[in-house]
C-alpha positions in Angstrom: 24.0 0.9 20.9 22.5 4.0 19.9 20.8 5.0 16.7 18.7 7.7 14.7 14.7 7.5 14.9 12.5 10.3 13.5 9.6 10.6 15.9 6.2 12.6 16.3 6.2 13.8 20.0 2.6 14.5 20.3 -0.3 14.3 17.9 0.1 17.0 15.2 3.5 18.1 16.2 6.3 18.1 13.7 8.6 15.1 12.7 11.8 14.8 14.8 15.0 13.3 14.6 16.4 11.9 17.7 19.2 9.5 19.1 18.2 6.7 21.3 19.0 3.1 22.5 18.2 0.5 20.5 16.0 -1.9 22.0 16.5 -5.7 21.7 14.3 -8.0 20.4 11.8 -9.9 22.8 10.8 -13.6 22.5 8.8 -14.0 19.0 10.5 -10.4 17.6 13.3 -9.8 15.1 15.3 -6.5 14.8 15.9 -5.2 11.7 18.3 -2.7 10.0 16.3 -0.3 8.2 17.6 0.3 4.5 14.5 2.0 2.8 11.3 3.3 4.2 8.5 4.3 1.9 6.5 7.6 3.0 2.8 6.8 2.8 -0.3 8.8 3.3 -1.4 6.5 6.1 1.6 7.8 7.9 -0.6 11.2 8.5 -2.4 8.8 11.3 0.4 8.9 13.5 1.7 12.4 12.6 -1.6 14.1 13.0 -3.1 11.7 15.8 -6.1 10.6 14.2 -6.9 7.2 16.3 -7.0 8.0 19.7 -4.9 5.0 21.0 -1.7 6.1 19.4 1.0 6.3 22.1 3.6 9.1 21.9 6.5 9.8 21.0 5.9 7.6 17.8 8.2 6.6 14.6 6.0 6.4 11.4 6.8 4.1 8.7 5.0 0.8 7.3 6.8 0.2 4.3 10.3 -1.1 5.6 13.0 -3.2 3.7 16.2 -4.1 5.5 18.3 -6.6 6.7 17.5 -8.8 9.9 20.1 -7.8 12.6 18.9 -9.7 15.7 16.3 -12.5 16.6 14.3 -12.7 19.7 13.9 -16.2 21.3 11.4 -18.8 19.6 12.0 -17.3 16.3 13.3 -20.3 13.8 12.1 -18.9 10.6 14.4 -16.0 10.6 18.4 -15.3 10.6 20.5 -12.6 10.9 21.5 -11.5 7.4 18.2 -12.2 5.7 16.6 -9.1 3.7 13.2 -8.9 4.9 10.3 -6.3 4.5 7.3 -5.1 6.8 4.2 -3.7 5.5 1.0 -2.4 7.0 0.4 -5.7 8.6 2.4 -5.8 11.8 1.1 -8.7 13.5 -2.5 -10.0 15.1 -4.0 -10.9 18.0 -5.1 -14.4 17.2 -7.9 -13.8 19.9 -10.4 -11.9 17.9 -13.3 -13.5 15.2 -11.2 -12.8 12.4 -8.2 -13.9 13.4 -9.6 -17.2 14.3 -11.1 -17.5 10.8 -7.7 -17.1 9.6 -8.2 -13.5 8.1 -5.2 -11.9 9.9 -5.4 -8.5 8.1 -8.6 -8.0 9.2 -7.7 -8.7 13.0 -9.4 -6.3 15.0 -6.4 -5.4 17.2 -4.3 -5.4 14.0 -0.4 -4.2 15.2 0.9 -1.8 12.6 4.3 -0.5 12.5 4.1 3.3 12.9 1.2 3.3 14.8 0.7 0.8 17.3 4.8 0.6 17.6 7.6 2.2 16.4 8.2 1.9 12.7 10.5 2.8 9.6 11.8 6.2 10.0 14.9 5.0 11.8 17.8 3.3 11.4 16.5 0.1 13.4 12.8 -1.4 13.8 11.7 -4.1 16.1 8.7 -6.2 14.9 6.8 -9.6 15.6 8.5 -12.3 13.4 5.2 -13.0 11.7 5.0 -9.5 10.1 8.5 -10.1 8.2 8.3 -11.3 4.5 11.3 -12.0 2.5 12.8 -9.7 0.1 14.0 -10.9 -3.2 17.6 -10.1 -3.8 17.1 -8.6 -7.2 14.9 -5.9 -5.9 16.6 -2.3 -4.5 15.2 -2.1 -1.4 14.2 1.9 -2.5 12.1 -0.2 -4.8 10.6 -2.9 -2.8 9.5 -0.7 0.0 6.4 1.1 -1.6 5.5 -2.2 -2.9 4.7 -3.5 0.8 1.8 -0.9 1.0 0.8 0.9 -2.3 2.1 -2.4 -3.9 -0.2 -5.4 -2.2 -3.0 -3.0 -1.7 -3.5 -2.9 -5.6 -1.8 -6.6 -6.2 -3.6 -8.5 -3.9 -6.9 -7.5 -4.9 -6.7 -7.8 -8.3 -5.8 -11.4 -7.9 -8.6 -12.2 -5.5 -11.3 -10.7 -7.5 -13.5 -12.7 -9.8 -11.8 -10.9 -12.8 -9.8 -13.7 -15.0 -7.4 -12.5 -17.9 -8.5 -11.2 -20.3 -11.6 -9.6 -18.8 -11.6 -5.6 -18.5 -10.0 -4.1 -15.5 -10.4 -0.6 -15.2 -8.1 1.4 -12.4 -9.7 4.5 -11.2 -6.7 6.9 -10.6 -3.2 6.8 -11.7 -1.0 8.3 -8.4 0.7 6.5 -5.7 -1.3 3.3 -6.0 -2.9 3.9 -9.4 0.3 3.6 -11.4 1.3 0.2 -9.6 -2.4 -0.5 -10.4 -2.2 -0.3 -13.7 1.2 -1.8 -14.2 -0.3 -5.0 -12.2 -3.3 -5.6 -14.3 -1.9 -5.3 -17.4 1.2 -7.8 -16.3 -1.6 -10.0 -15.3 -3.2 -10.2 -18.7 -6.4 -8.0 -18.2 -7.6 -6.0 -20.6 -6.4 -2.6 -18.6 -8.4 0.4 -18.7 -6.7 3.4 -16.9 -8.8 6.2 -15.8 -7.5 9.7 -14.9 -7.8 13.4 -14.9 -6.6 15.4 -18.3 -5.6 14.2 -21.9 -1.9 14.6 -20.9 -1.9 11.6 -19.0 -2.8 9.3 -21.8 0.5 8.9 -23.1 1.9 7.7 -19.3 -0.8 5.3 -19.1 -0.1 3.3 -22.4 3.6 3.6 -20.9 2.6 1.7 -18.0 0.7 -1.0 -19.8 -2.9 0.6 -20.3 -4.6 -0.6 -23.1 -7.1 1.9 -23.2 -7.6 5.4 -21.5 -10.1 7.4 -20.2 -10.1 11.0 -19.5 -12.4 11.8 -16.6 -12.7 15.7 -17.1 -13.9 15.0 -20.9 -15.5 11.7 -21.0 -18.5 10.1 -19.2 -16.2 7.5 -17.3 -19.4 4.8 -16.9 -20.6 5.2 -20.8 -16.9 4.8 -21.8 -16.7 1.4 -19.8 -19.8 0.1 -21.1 -18.4 0.6 -24.9 -15.7 -1.6 -23.7 -18.4 -4.2 -22.9 -18.2 -2.9 -19.1 -15.8 -3.4 -16.3 -15.5 -7.0 -14.6 -13.6 -5.2 -11.8 -13.1 -1.0 -10.7 -10.5 -0.8 -8.9 -11.0 2.7 -7.1 -7.5 3.9 -5.9 -8.7 7.5 -5.6 -10.1 9.4 -2.7 -12.5 11.5 -4.5 -16.1 10.3 -3.7 -17.5 11.8 -6.9 -14.9 10.2 -9.2 -15.9 7.1 -7.7 -19.9 7.5 -8.2 -19.1 8.4 -11.6 -17.4 4.9 -12.3 -19.7 2.6 -10.8 -22.1 2.6 -13.8 -19.2 1.1 -15.9 -19.3 -2.1 -14.2 -20.4 -5.1 -16.5 -22.0 -8.3 -15.7 -20.9 -9.7 -12.3 -18.8 -6.7 -11.7 -16.7 -5.9 -8.7 -16.3 -2.2 -7.5 -13.3 -2.6 -5.1 -12.3 0.4 -2.9 -8.8 0.8 -1.5 -8.7 4.3 -1.3 -10.6 6.2 1.5 -13.2 9.1 0.5 -13.9 11.7 2.8 -17.9 11.5 1.8 -20.1 8.7 1.1 -20.5 7.6 -2.6 -23.4 7.0 -4.4 -24.3 4.1 -6.6 -27.4 2.6 -8.5 -28.8 -0.5 -6.7 -30.8 -1.6 -9.6 -27.7 -2.4 -11.9 -26.3 -4.2 -8.3 -29.3 -6.4 -8.6 -29.9 -7.2 -12.2 -26.6 -7.9 -13.0 -24.9 -9.4 -9.9 -22.6 -6.4 -9.1 -21.0 -5.6 -6.1 -19.2 -2.9 -4.3 -16.5 -3.7 -1.3 -13.1 -2.7 0.3 -10.1 -4.7 0.6 -7.8 -4.1 3.4 -4.0 -4.8 1.9 -2.7 -8.2 3.1 -0.2 -10.2 5.5 3.4 -10.9 5.0 3.0 -13.9 3.0 1.1 -11.8 0.5 3.8 -9.4 0.4 6.1 -12.0 -0.5 4.0 -12.5 -3.3 3.7 -9.0 -4.2 7.6 -8.9 -4.3 8.1 -12.2 -6.4 5.5 -10.9 -8.8 7.1 -7.7 -9.3 10.4 -9.4 -9.3 9.2 -11.8 -12.2 7.2 -9.0 -14.5 9.1 -5.6 -13.7 6.3 -3.8 -11.9 8.2 -1.1 -10.1 7.0 2.0 -8.1 8.2 5.5 -9.5 9.6 7.0 -6.7 11.6 10.1 -5.1 14.3 9.6 -2.7 15.3 11.3 0.5 18.2 10.6 3.3 17.0 10.0 6.8 17.7 13.6 7.8 15.4 15.0 5.8 12.6 12.5 6.8 10.3 15.9 7.8 10.8 17.3 4.2 10.1 14.0 2.3 6.8 13.5 4.7 5.9 17.2 3.7 6.6 16.4 0.1 3.9 13.4 0.2 1.3 15.2 1.9 1.6 17.7 -0.9 0.5 15.7 -3.4 3.0 16.6 -5.7 5.3 13.7 -5.4 5.9 11.1 -8.5 4.6 9.1 -7.4 6.0 7.3 -4.2 8.6 9.0 -1.6 10.9 7.0 0.0 13.7 7.5 2.9 17.1 5.9 2.8 19.0 5.5 6.2 22.6 4.9 4.1 22.9 1.6 5.6 
């Protein structure tokens, strides 16, 4: 059986659609007929060759939703016809210290769809069984796909933080990650603050569920958060180090500054506040497949959905360029037509 794959043939090369033989799943693996795959900025890791161990040609894509097509040996938990998703977590080594301590998403040899093996810009993907998450029937594939990266990346740190409703939680940025973070925080019952650039975004922030909005172009973000009593959590979804540095001073007692966006330079913070008020700065690495299931279930229950732009598989290169332009509103998703 042959099918379509959109691959990068060498680091920095263009995305090219090809037809090739569909592999059979080996023991412990599952083959999925892809229905939709989100286009994430992290796909540039493969497209641009940002990691030295990537083997080419490689098919990008780690926000995958589809239907189980074939199951390898020793896979009792999945069967043909089930709706499943695969996110950034694509399997773990079971050998390193994080794995031995049960922290599989922090695996030092993490398997990543679209990076360490072929991803979802294709009609089919083969993945380790432990990478799969069940997808609720009520969620459309194009809506569920971005939840497997942008969704879990914001949902998981919110629910694992020290914040508890009705604590004040601020979402720094309202882009591809932030517009989901605001929705999740509001639906969880937090006193939700959206922070973005421009007064024109205030109406949208409230539509997403934010109770407060701070325009970072006209207000001192830290001071504005302190006027609200200080944030128990600031979730930084932006990639601007200066914007992060400007917001850290808005933390309250035992406040946490959690970073999920990757800035291009170091951030700066005052140590005194961190010491005297027991504040902390840390990162958060997505989540495993069961965390993906929780994210999808919460989205189904609460109605949290991404705002998306859709492209067919044969326009995958255009979809990728649209995402990289920064002009997409807010997540780009490829449909295979399955």
